[in-house]
C-alpha positions in Angstrom: -13.0 77.4 94.2 -14.4 76.9 90.6 -10.7 77.2 89.3 -9.4 74.3 91.8 -12.0 72.1 90.8 -10.9 72.6 86.8 -7.5 71.8 87.8 -8.4 68.7 89.7 -10.3 67.2 86.7 -7.4 68.1 84.5 -4.9 66.3 86.8 -7.0 63.3 86.9 -7.5 63.3 82.9 -3.9 63.3 82.5 -3.3 60.4 85.0 -5.8 58.4 83.0 -3.8 58.8 79.8 -0.3 57.8 81.4 -2.0 54.7 83.2 -3.4 53.8 79.8 -0.1 54.3 78.0 1.7 52.3 80.4 -0.8 49.6 80.1 -0.3 49.3 76.3 3.4 49.4 76.3 3.3 46.5 78.6 1.2 44.3 76.7 3.1 45.2 73.6 6.2 43.9 75.4 4.6 40.7 76.4 3.3 39.7 72.9 6.1 39.1 70.4 5.5 40.6 66.7 4.2 37.9 64.5 7.3 36.6 62.0 6.4 36.4 58.1 8.4 33.3 58.2 6.8 31.4 61.2 5.5 27.8 60.6 2.4 26.1 61.9 2.1 24.7 65.1 3.5 21.3 65.2 5.7 21.4 62.0 9.2 20.4 62.5 12.2 22.4 61.9 13.3 22.0 58.3 10.0 20.6 57.1 8.4 22.2 54.2 4.9 23.0 53.9 3.4 22.2 50.4 -0.2 22.0 48.9 -1.1 18.7 47.2 -3.9 17.4 45.0 -4.8 14.0 43.6 -4.0 13.4 39.8 -7.0 12.9 37.6 -8.0 12.4 34.2 -10.1 15.0 32.3 -11.0 15.8 28.8 -8.0 17.7 27.2 -9.9 18.9 24.0 -12.0 17.9 21.1 -10.7 15.0 18.7 -7.5 16.2 16.8 -8.4 16.5 12.9 -6.5 16.6 10.0 -7.8 17.7 6.5 -7.3 14.9 3.6 -8.2 15.0 -0.2 -10.7 12.7 -1.4 -9.6 10.7 -4.6 -10.6 8.0 -6.7 -9.5 4.4 -5.9 -8.3 3.9 -9.6 -7.3 6.1 -12.4 -7.3 3.9 -15.6 -6.1 5.2 -19.1 -8.3 4.2 -21.9 -6.3 3.1 -24.8 -7.2 2.2 -28.3 -5.8 -1.3 -29.0 -6.7 -1.1 -32.5 -6.6 1.6 -35.1 -9.0 2.8 -37.6 -11.8 5.3 -38.1 -14.6 6.1 -35.0 -18.0 5.2 -36.6 -19.8 5.5 -33.3 -20.0 7.0 -30.0 -21.8 5.7 -27.4 -20.6 7.3 -24.0 -19.5 10.7 -23.3 -17.3 12.3 -20.6 -19.1 12.8 -17.2 -20.9 9.4 -17.5 -20.8 6.4 -15.4 -19.5 3.4 -16.7 -19.4 -0.3 -15.6 -16.4 -2.3 -16.5 -16.5 -3.9 -20.2 -19.3 -1.2 -21.4 -18.5 -0.4 -24.9 -17.3 3.3 -25.4 -17.0 3.5 -29.0 -16.4 1.6 -32.2 -14.1 1.5 -34.8 -14.5 0.9 -38.6 -14.2 -3.1 -39.1 -13.9 -3.1 -43.0 -10.3 -3.7 -43.3 -10.0 -6.4 -40.5 -12.9 -8.1 -42.0 -10.8 -8.2 -45.3 -8.0 -9.2 -43.5 -9.8 -12.1 -42.0 -11.1 -13.3 -45.3 -7.5 -13.5 -46.5 -6.4 -15.6 -43.6 -9.4 -17.8 -44.2 -8.0 -18.4 -48.0 -4.4 -18.9 -46.4 -5.7 -21.5 -44.1 -7.3 -23.5 -46.8 -4.3 -23.2 -49.0 -1.8 -24.2 -46.3 -3.5 -27.2 -45.1 -3.8 -28.6 -49.0 -0.1 -28.1 -49.2 0.3 -30.1 -45.8 -2.2 -32.8 -47.1 -0.1 -32.9 -50.3 3.4 -33.0 -48.6 2.0 -35.6 -46.2 0.8 -37.9 -49.1 4.5 -37.5 -50.9 6.2 -38.3 -47.9 4.3 -41.5 -47.5 4.7 -42.2 -51.1 8.2 -42.1 -50.9 8.7 -44.1 -47.9 7.0 -46.8 -49.1 8.6 -46.8 -52.2 11.9 -46.8 -50.3 10.6 -49.8 -48.2 9.9 -51.5 -51.8 13.4 -50.6 -53.0 14.8 -52.1 -49.7 12.9 -55.2 -50.0 13.8 -56.0 -53.5 17.7 -55.3 -53.1 17.4 -57.6 -50.0 15.9 -60.4 -52.1 18.9 -59.9 -54.5 21.3 -60.0 -51.9 20.0 -63.5 -51.0 19.9 -64.7 -54.3 23.5 -63.6 -54.9 24.7 -65.2 -51.5 23.1 -68.5 -52.6 24.9 -68.4 -56.2 28.1 -67.5 -54.8 28.0 -70.6 -52.1 27.4 -72.9 -55.1 30.2 -71.4 -57.3 32.4 -71.7 -54.5 31.5 -75.4 -54.1 32.3 -75.7 -57.8 35.4 -74.0 -57.6 36.6 -76.4 -54.8 35.6 -79.3 -57.2 37.5 -77.9 -60.0 34.2 -77.1 -61.8 34.9 -73.3 -61.9 37.6 -70.8 -62.0 38.8 -68.5 -59.9 37.9 -65.8 -62.2 34.4 -66.8 -61.8 34.7 -67.0 -58.3 35.8 -63.6 -57.9 33.4 -62.1 -60.4 30.4 -63.7 -58.1 31.8 -62.0 -54.8 32.5 -58.5 -56.2 28.7 -58.4 -57.7 27.6 -59.8 -54.1 29.6 -57.4 -52.1 28.6 -54.4 -54.3 24.8 -55.5 -54.0 25.0 -55.4 -50.4 26.5 -51.9 -50.5 23.4 -50.8 -52.5 21.3 -52.4 -49.9 22.8 -50.5 -47.2 22.4 -47.2 -49.0 18.5 -48.0 -49.6 18.3 -48.6 -46.0 19.8 -45.2 -45.0 17.7 -43.3 -47.1 14.5 -45.2 -45.5 15.8 -44.2 -42.1 16.2 -40.8 -43.1 12.8 -40.5 -44.9 11.4 -42.1 -41.5 13.2 -40.1 -38.9 13.4 -36.7 -40.9 10.2 -34.4 -40.9 9.8 -33.2 -44.2 6.3 -31.7 -43.4 7.6 -29.3 -40.9 7.7 -26.2 -43.9 3.8 -27.3 -44.7 3.0 -27.4 -41.0 4.7 -24.3 -40.1 3.0 -22.6 -42.9 -0.4 -23.5 -41.7 0.1 -22.5 -38.1 1.5 -19.4 -39.3 -1.8 -18.7 -40.9 -3.9 -20.1 -37.9 -2.1 -17.5 -35.7 -2.8 -14.7 -37.9 -6.3 -15.5 -37.8 -6.3 -15.2 -34.2 -4.6 -11.9 -34.2 -7.2 -11.0 -36.6 -10.1 -11.8 -34.4 -8.5 -10.0 -31.5 -8.4 -6.9 -33.6 -11.9 -7.4 -34.6 -12.7 -7.5 -30.6 -10.8 -4.7 -29.9 -12.6 -2.4 -32.6 -14.8 -2.2 -29.7 -13.2 0.1 -27.0 -14.7 -0.6 -23.7 -14.4 0.7 -20.2 -11.1 -0.8 -18.2 -12.9 -0.5 -14.8 -16.2 0.9 -13.4 -16.2 4.5 -12.6 -16.6 7.9 -13.9 -15.6 8.7 -17.6 -13.7 11.7 -16.6 -12.0 11.9 -19.9 -12.7 11.0 -23.6 -11.1 12.6 -26.5 -12.6 11.1 -29.4 -15.2 12.2 -31.9 -17.1 10.3 -34.9 -14.9 10.3 -38.0 -11.8 10.5 -36.0 -9.0 7.9 -37.2 -7.1 6.5 -34.2 -3.8 4.8 -34.2 -3.3 1.5 -32.2 -2.1 2.0 -28.6 -3.1 5.7 -28.3 -4.6 7.0 -25.1 -8.1 8.3 -25.7 -9.5 9.2 -22.3 -9.7 8.0 -18.5 -11.8 6.4 -16.0 -11.6 6.8 -12.4 -13.2 4.6 -10.0 -15.2 6.2 -7.3 -16.5 3.1 -5.4 -14.5 2.8 -3.3 -12.8 5.9 -3.0 -9.7 6.8 -1.2 -8.7 9.7 1.3 -5.0 10.9 1.2 -3.6 13.0 3.8 0.2 13.8 4.9 1.0 13.8 8.7 3.5 15.3 10.8 5.4 12.7 13.1 3.3 13.4 15.7 0.0 13.0 14.1 1.3 9.8 12.7 2.0 8.5 16.2 -1.5 9.2 17.1 -2.5 6.9 14.1 0.0 3.9 14.2 -1.8 1.0 15.3 -5.3 1.8 14.2 -7.2 -0.1 11.6 -10.2 2.6 11.3 -10.4 6.4 11.8 -13.6 8.7 11.7 -13.8 11.1 8.8 -16.5 13.4 7.6 -17.0 16.3 4.9 -18.7 19.4 6.3 -22.1 20.0 5.1 -22.1 16.9 3.0 -21.8 13.8 4.9 -22.1 12.7 8.6 -19.3 11.2 10.5 -18.4 7.7 9.2 -15.6 5.2 9.7 -12.9 4.7 6.9 -10.1 1.7 6.6 -6.6 2.5 7.0 -5.1 1.1 4.1 -1.8 2.5 4.5 0.7 4.4 6.7 3.9 5.0 5.9 6.7 3.9 8.1 9.2 6.4 6.9 8.9 10.4 5.8 7.9 11.2 2.4 11.4 12.6 0.7 9.4 15.2 -1.2 6.4 16.4 1.3 8.5 15.9 4.2 5.6 14.3 5.8 4.1 10.6 6.4 1.7 9.6 3.9 -1.9 8.2 5.2 -4.2 6.5 2.9 -7.8 5.7 3.8 -10.4 3.6 1.8 -14.4 4.1 1.9 -17.0 2.6 0.2 -19.1 5.2 -1.9 -22.0 3.3 -3.4 -24.1 6.5 -3.8 -21.4 8.5 -5.0 -21.6 11.3 -2.6 -18.0 11.3 -1.8 -16.7 13.5 -4.9 -13.0 13.1 -5.9 -11.5 16.5 -5.3 -13.5 17.3 -2.2 -11.7 18.1 1.3 -12.6 15.5 4.2 -11.7 16.1 7.9 -10.3 13.2 9.5 -10.4 12.5 13.2 -6.8 11.0 14.2 -8.1 10.5 17.8 -11.2 9.2 19.4 -13.6 11.0 21.9 -12.2 8.6 24.7 -8.2 9.4 23.8 -9.2 13.1 24.9 -9.7 11.9 28.2 -6.1 11.7 29.6 -4.1 12.3 32.8 -3.6 16.1 33.3 -1.9 18.6 36.0 -2.2 21.9 36.4 0.4 23.5 34.2 1.6 25.8 37.3 2.8 22.7 39.0 5.3 22.1 36.3 9.0 23.0 37.1 11.3 23.4 34.0 15.1 22.7 34.3 17.4 22.7 31.2 14.6 22.0 29.0 13.3 19.0 31.0 10.1 19.1 32.8 9.5 17.7 36.2 6.8 17.5 39.2 6.9 16.8 42.6 5.0 13.6 44.0 4.0 13.4 47.8 4.4 10.1 49.0 3.8 10.3 52.8 5.9 13.1 54.3 8.4 12.8 51.5 8.4 13.9 47.7 9.9 12.4 44.7 10.9 14.5 41.9 9.5 13.0 38.7 10.5 13.7 34.8 7.7 13.9 32.8 6.6 14.0 29.3 4.4 16.7 28.1 1.6 16.4 25.6 -1.4 19.0 25.1 -2.1 22.0 26.9 -5.7 23.3 27.4 -5.9 26.5 29.1 -4.7 25.7 33.0 -4.3 21.8 32.5 -1.3 20.1 31.0 -1.4 16.8 29.5 0.9 14.2 31.0 2.2 11.5 28.4 4.4 9.7 30.8 6.2 9.9 34.2 2.7 9.9 36.4 -0.4 8.3 36.6 -4.1 8.8 38.0 -4.5 8.8 41.7 -0.9 10.0 42.7 -0.6 12.9 45.0 0.9 15.9 43.2 2.7 18.9 44.8 0.8 22.0 43.2 2.1 24.5 45.2 5.5 25.0 47.2 7.1 22.9 44.5 9.8 25.4 43.5 11.3 25.3 47.0 11.9 21.5 47.0 14.6 18.8 46.3 14.0 15.2 45.7 13.4 13.2 48.9 12.7 16.4 50.8 10.2 15.8 53.8 7.1 18.1 53.7 3.8 18.6 55.5 1.0 18.8 52.8 -2.1 20.5 52.9 -5.1 19.7 50.3 -6.5 22.4 48.2 
């Protein structure tokens, strides 16, 4: 009896297992397997599913900096324009000087002697000119007197000739007498013309030229000596720092020799050399921000020069800034950091770098406009981690395809979902 009950229980259990297996089989055949390529409900055949996001502006990084050299705005040579022995030294290397400050003096003894000699030459030349004027004046007066006397003689001879001619017509004078009177009159007229020419020559000719030239030469020589005397005080050609002075007391200098240098340090210049990309960041700007680490805070500097063409030697674009330096904190030879961009310029249009499609050396993104995408060529800028700056091609607020873009072509229809 017990064995029959056990057999009935085992049969019932086996029947339950078979029934459950059948139910599972029926359920599996009623529910189709999920396809890995299945599209969401409501998506049309051939429409691609992508994810999109709005293009925004973000800070791409810190302002771009360039190292620059601080240099003096002017470097002028100190030249001894006069020669002589150095008798006094008033400044030394490293001193600050103002334009016109006396740096050192030369012995004036020889120049003062030359000045005295020129004074004597001027006095002598003036006396010679006065004498020449008097002589010329007397010569002209004598010539005028001679002409006047000769004119009187001609008049008297003309009257005598006329009387004799009348007597000849009356038979009271011979022909020989008439001819002699005519000859005397003609000769006297020739003498008168000769005197008149001499007078004209005296009046029109500058017989004082040599004496006047001698006096002018002496005067010019005196002015030259006066200039030489002023050059015996060698002065600073500009305000700044006396960076070089190679003279000592007792040293004899020759005219025209370089003896030192003055560098003007207010204002100073900051010079730098830029790549083409960096130069383009500066073009059109009138001033830039700069600082010297641990020495000066950030300040602005005027852009005085940016070359239009590349420097043939440095293969870079030359940048030059000018900065007021009244307190002398900016030392020539130090290095300054020049900010080529401002904080505001760091906020730019960016896209996720993974949204960019690269083809044949060009870069593209897809912009969704409704249910259609447009393929855009873009110009890339700076990269900051996962964000890529876009210089041109898209603008803030447009809808960017950020996922699924590699399956797209221009003007494809899509269904977009936002990230």
